C-alpha positions, 0 to 999 in steps of 0.5 A: 410573077417570077421566072423559073427557067430563062436560057438561050440555046446556041446550036452548031456553035463553032461546028455542028456537033456542039450545042451551048445553053446559057441561063437558068435551066434544068439539068438532069443526068440519068435519073437525077441521082447526083445532078437533077434538081436545085430543090435542096438549096432552095429548101435551105433558102439559098437557091432560086428562092433567094427571098424565102418567098415560097412557103411550100418549097416541096411544090416549087418549080424553082429547080433550075440551075444558073449554068452554062452547059456545053453538049458535044455529040460524038456519034460519028467520031472515027466512023464508030456510028455509036451514039456518044455524048459528052456533056459539060456543066458549070453551075453557079450555086451561090454568088454571095458577095458581088465582086468577091471570090467567095462563090459556090460553084459546081463543074462536071462532065458526063460521058454517055451512050445508048445501045439498041440491044435491050434499050440499054444506056450507060454513063460515067461522070465526074462532078466537083463542087467548090465552096469558097465562101468559107476558109481563108487564103492563108489556110486554104480550108475551102470545101472542095468535094468530088464525085465519080459515078457510073450508071446503067439501065436496060430493058431486058424484056418488054415492060421490064426495066432495070437500073443501077448507079454507083457513086464515090465522093471524096474531098474536103468539107468547108462547112459541117452542120453536124460539127463533126468535121473541122474546116478543111478536113477530108471526107469520103462516102459511097452511094448506090441506087438500084431499082426495077419496075414492070409495066403490065401493058395488057392490063387496063390503065397499064399499072406499074409495079416497081422497087428501088 
């Protein structure tokens, strides 16, 4: 027996709009394009499957993050009456040696809102992953990769759902498995996700047709 999720939630911490969650927890921003699953490091035997005990990793439920998450509800800020939420996460990707400054950490902040019109929702985020398990204090060739992103979705008509997301990544790569970049060398990249689907609500079993 093993445990995939184990966390404690503290609501109304310090004051009503703040919620704090600590422990091994699921974290999904939007459709999970940037943060949504810890499966990839698990496949590489460095995540929750620390003892390589799971053979079929693609079927595992060990997708949670060891994290601290603070969610601030700003819906009543300045009398705007707008569902505005700020979400901050601090993720411990890899502890490595105990009592050594060689961890891999991820931090991020997400600002999101929802609109009644067309059931629309929007969010923008910033994520930083810091790899201190490579490099030295002398050359400071630690990997530090930043990601900026925007996402939106809407339901312009009944049964029809559209979504789009754009992310820009920049920083220094600490380790390059392909051997193309030297330690500490800069990198940048773009990524986009576009999609739509339609649900045939008046047809038996309500089938859905989509493209992404």
